[in-house]
C-alpha positions in Angstrom: 0.0 0.0 0.0 1.4 3.4 -1.0 1.9 6.2 1.4 -0.9 8.2 -0.3 -3.4 5.5 0.3 -2.3 5.1 3.9 -2.7 8.9 4.3 -6.1 8.8 2.6 -7.4 6.0 4.7 -6.1 7.8 7.8 -8.0 10.9 6.9 -11.2 8.9 6.3 -10.9 7.3 9.7 -10.1 10.7 11.3 -13.1 12.2 9.5 -15.4 9.5 10.8 -14.0 9.8 14.4 -14.5 13.6 14.4 -18.0 13.4 12.9 -18.9 10.7 15.4 -17.6 12.8 18.3 -19.5 15.8 17.0 -22.8 13.9 16.9 -22.2 12.5 20.4 -21.5 16.0 21.8 -24.5 17.5 20.2 -26.7 14.7 21.6 -25.2 15.3 25.0 -25.6 19.1 24.9 -29.1 18.8 23.5 -30.1 17.6 26.9 -28.7 20.6 28.8 -31.1 23.7 28.9 -29.9 27.3 28.6 -31.2 30.3 30.5 -34.7 31.8 30.1 -36.1 28.7 28.3 -35.2 30.2 24.9 -35.3 28.0 21.7 -32.9 28.1 18.8 -35.3 30.3 17.0 -35.5 32.8 19.9 -31.7 32.8 20.0 -31.3 33.5 16.3 -33.9 36.2 16.2 -32.5 38.0 19.2 -28.9 37.8 17.9 -30.0 39.2 14.6 -31.9 42.0 16.3 -29.0 42.8 18.6 -26.8 43.2 15.5 -29.2 45.5 13.8 -30.1 42.9 11.1 -33.8 43.1 10.2 -33.9 41.7 6.6 -32.9 38.1 7.5 -35.6 35.4 8.3 -35.2 32.5 10.6 -36.8 29.3 9.2 -37.0 25.6 10.0 -35.4 23.1 7.6 -35.6 19.3 7.6 -32.6 17.0 8.4 -30.1 16.6 11.2 -27.2 19.1 11.5 -28.6 20.7 8.3 -28.3 24.2 9.7 -26.9 26.9 7.4 -27.2 30.5 6.5 -28.2 31.3 2.9 -26.8 34.7 1.9 -28.8 34.8 -1.4 -32.2 34.2 0.3 -31.1 35.9 3.5 -32.4 33.1 5.7 -31.0 31.4 8.8 -32.1 27.8 8.2 -32.3 25.8 11.4 -32.9 22.0 11.7 -36.1 21.2 13.5 -34.2 20.0 16.6 -32.3 23.3 16.8 -35.2 25.5 15.7 -37.5 24.4 18.6 -34.9 23.1 21.0 -34.1 24.7 24.4 -30.6 23.5 24.9 -26.9 24.5 24.8 -26.5 22.7 21.4 -29.5 24.5 19.9 -28.3 27.9 21.1 -24.8 27.3 19.9 -25.8 26.2 16.4 -28.4 29.0 16.1 -25.9 31.7 17.2 -23.2 30.2 14.9 -25.5 30.5 11.8 -26.4 34.0 12.8 -22.7 34.7 13.0 -22.6 34.1 9.2 -25.5 36.6 8.8 -23.5 39.1 10.8 -20.5 38.4 8.5 -22.6 39.0 5.5 -24.0 42.3 6.9 -20.6 43.6 7.8 -18.9 42.4 4.5 -16.5 40.0 6.2 -13.7 39.6 3.7 -13.3 35.8 3.9 -17.1 35.3 3.5 -17.0 37.5 0.4 -14.2 35.5 -1.1 -16.0 32.2 -0.3 -19.2 33.5 -1.8 -17.4 34.6 -5.0 -16.0 31.1 -5.4 -19.3 29.2 -4.9 -20.3 29.3 -8.6 -16.8 28.2 -9.7 -16.6 25.5 -7.1 -20.1 24.2 -8.0 -18.8 23.6 -11.6 -15.4 22.3 -10.5 -16.9 19.8 -8.0 -19.2 18.4 -10.7 -16.4 17.5 -13.2 -13.2 17.3 -11.2 -13.2 13.6 -10.5 -13.9 12.7 -14.1 -11.2 15.1 -15.5 -8.7 13.7 -13.0 -9.5 10.1 -13.8 -9.2 10.8 -17.5 -6.1 12.7 -17.0 -4.4 9.9 -15.1 -5.4 7.3 -17.7 -4.4 9.5 -20.6 -1.4 11.1 -18.9 1.1 10.2 -21.6 -1.2 11.2 -24.5 -2.9 14.3 -23.0 -0.8 15.6 -20.1 -2.7 18.8 -20.1 -5.9 17.0 -19.1 -4.4 16.0 -15.8 -3.2 19.6 -15.2 -6.7 20.8 -15.9 -8.0 18.4 -13.3 -5.4 19.6 -10.8 -6.5 23.2 -11.3 -10.1 22.2 -10.7 -9.2 20.3 -7.6 -7.0 23.2 -6.5 -10.0 25.5 -6.6 -12.0 23.1 -4.3 -9.1 22.9 -2.0 -8.7 26.6 -1.8 -12.5 26.8 -1.1 -12.0 24.4 1.8 -9.2 26.6 3.4 -11.1 29.8 2.9 -14.1 28.2 4.7 -11.9 27.7 7.8 -11.7 31.3 8.9 -15.3 31.8 7.9 -16.5 29.1 10.3 -14.1 29.9 13.1 -15.1 33.6 13.0 -18.8 32.7 13.0 -18.3 30.6 16.1 -16.3 33.3 17.9 -19.1 35.8 17.2 -21.6 33.3 18.4 -19.8 32.5 21.6 -19.2 36.2 22.4 -22.8 37.0 21.9 -24.1 34.0 23.9 -21.9 35.1 26.8 -22.8 38.8 26.6 -26.5 38.1 26.3 -26.4 35.7 29.3 -28.0 32.9 27.2 -25.2 30.7 28.5 -23.7 31.0 31.9 -20.6 29.9 33.7 -21.6 26.2 33.7 -23.1 26.0 30.2 -20.8 28.3 28.2 -17.9 25.7 28.1 -20.4 23.2 26.6 -21.3 25.7 23.8 -17.5 26.2 23.2 -16.9 22.5 23.0 -19.8 21.9 20.6 -18.6 24.5 18.2 -15.0 23.4 18.5 -15.8 19.9 17.3 -17.9 21.4 14.5 -14.8 23.4 13.4 -12.7 20.2 13.5 -14.7 18.7 10.7 -13.8 21.6 8.4 -10.1 21.3 9.4 -10.0 17.6 8.6 -11.7 18.1 5.3 -9.3 20.9 4.3 -6.2 18.9 5.2 -7.5 15.8 3.4 -8.2 17.9 0.3 -4.7 19.3 0.4 -3.1 15.9 0.7 -5.1 14.7 -2.3 -4.1 17.8 -4.3 -0.4 17.2 -3.5 -0.8 13.5 -4.6 -2.2 14.5 -8.0 0.6 17.1 -8.5 3.1 14.4 -7.7 1.6 12.2 -10.4 1.7 15.0 -12.9 5.3 15.9 -12.2 6.4 12.2 -12.3 4.8 12.0 -15.8 7.0 14.8 -17.0 10.3 13.2 -16.0 
């Protein structure tokens, strides 16, 4: 087994472990209530109001951990468990997604870069694996095809790394607001921090795995030129 495959399998295992720990912690913190009996929806609406954001709606969306902010629709989309839940997990997730809304309202640079890349990444993600596969098979006949695949994959890797500061900043904004608003207290705030920390780990692992794969494809391309 080559070093790349060992590394790839290692990242797959690490991704599974991090994702599993994230789900365990969210299940655990979903049983711990926060102050005032507020739901995730209450947290989101209050955080938006406190930041002077009046044109963003808070809506419920199906699925588990499907929470996200949609800048085009200007909606904070919360999974049903978060939307109606009175827990540390619900409050942390709701505030985190509102952190993205605040980033949007304040023209946070990394969010702007990420949003600008979304259309390109959507196309790149759709074709990159096929172009890479064809490029590897036809490396001797059409070396430019593999290079094109590497460029497409490089775009998705760049997107993964730009996502990191976006997610970390949103969590920092969320935690600061939760603490300032007294939604969390001395005993529950560390739980909110822990939940968002594990959520961030998933993005870190994904970005590193993407970088490792990119370097592997670059190595194949360079080896074919020797």
